[in-house]
C-alpha positions in Angstrom: 123.2 92.9 87.1 121.9 95.8 89.5 124.3 96.3 91.9 123.2 99.3 95.0 126.1 100.5 97.3 125.4 102.3 100.4 122.3 104.0 99.3 120.8 106.8 101.2 118.0 109.1 100.6 116.1 111.7 102.1 113.1 113.8 101.7 114.5 116.8 103.1 115.4 115.9 106.9 113.7 112.4 106.7 115.4 109.7 105.9 113.6 107.4 103.4 116.6 104.7 103.1 119.4 104.7 104.8 122.6 102.8 104.0 121.0 100.1 101.6 123.2 97.8 99.8 121.8 95.1 97.3 122.8 93.1 94.3 120.6 91.8 91.8 121.6 89.3 89.3 120.2 86.9 86.6 119.4 88.2 83.3 115.7 87.0 82.3 114.4 86.7 85.8 111.7 88.9 87.4 112.5 89.9 90.8 110.5 92.0 92.7 111.1 94.2 96.1 108.0 93.9 98.4 107.5 95.3 102.4 105.1 97.1 104.3 104.0 100.8 103.4 106.3 103.1 104.3 109.5 100.9 104.1 110.7 102.6 100.7 110.3 100.3 97.6 109.1 103.2 95.6 111.8 105.6 97.4 114.3 102.4 95.9 113.4 102.3 92.8 112.8 106.4 92.6 116.6 106.6 93.0 116.9 103.6 91.0 115.4 105.2 87.7 116.9 108.7 88.8 113.6 110.2 89.9 114.9 110.7 93.4 118.8 112.1 93.5 120.5 110.0 96.7 122.0 111.5 99.4 124.8 109.2 99.2 126.0 105.5 97.7 125.7 104.6 94.3 123.8 102.6 91.8 125.5 100.7 88.9 123.9 99.0 86.1 126.8 97.9 84.0 124.9 97.7 80.2 122.8 101.4 81.4 122.1 101.8 77.3 120.5 98.2 76.6 118.3 99.0 79.8 117.4 102.8 79.3 113.6 101.7 77.1 113.0 99.0 80.0 113.7 101.9 82.8 111.6 104.2 80.8 108.5 101.8 80.8 109.0 101.4 84.8 109.1 104.9 85.2 106.2 105.7 83.2 103.7 102.3 83.2 104.8 100.6 86.4 105.7 103.0 89.2 102.6 104.3 90.3 102.2 107.9 90.2 102.9 109.4 93.0 100.3 110.8 95.4 98.0 107.6 94.4 97.5 105.3 97.9 99.5 107.5 100.1 96.5 109.3 101.8 94.3 110.1 99.0 90.7 109.0 99.0 89.6 108.6 94.8 85.8 108.4 94.8 
């Protein structure tokens, strides 16, 4: 289970996430986050993975030791590298 409570993330003076609450249940079930550009999907995943430090709130993963290999895989392979799809044109 993943539980997020009152999560807020800022980039300087810009608030990217504000008081997000989310609970994901179900072992062996694939979950996804969808939304328009700029909605905070990548920022949410960055906060869950530890790539971005929240200014408030908490992320709770009860069996974090068992999940570390999967979190590392997500960070390295599945989360788009910074800059791709964010205003840059690839030739």
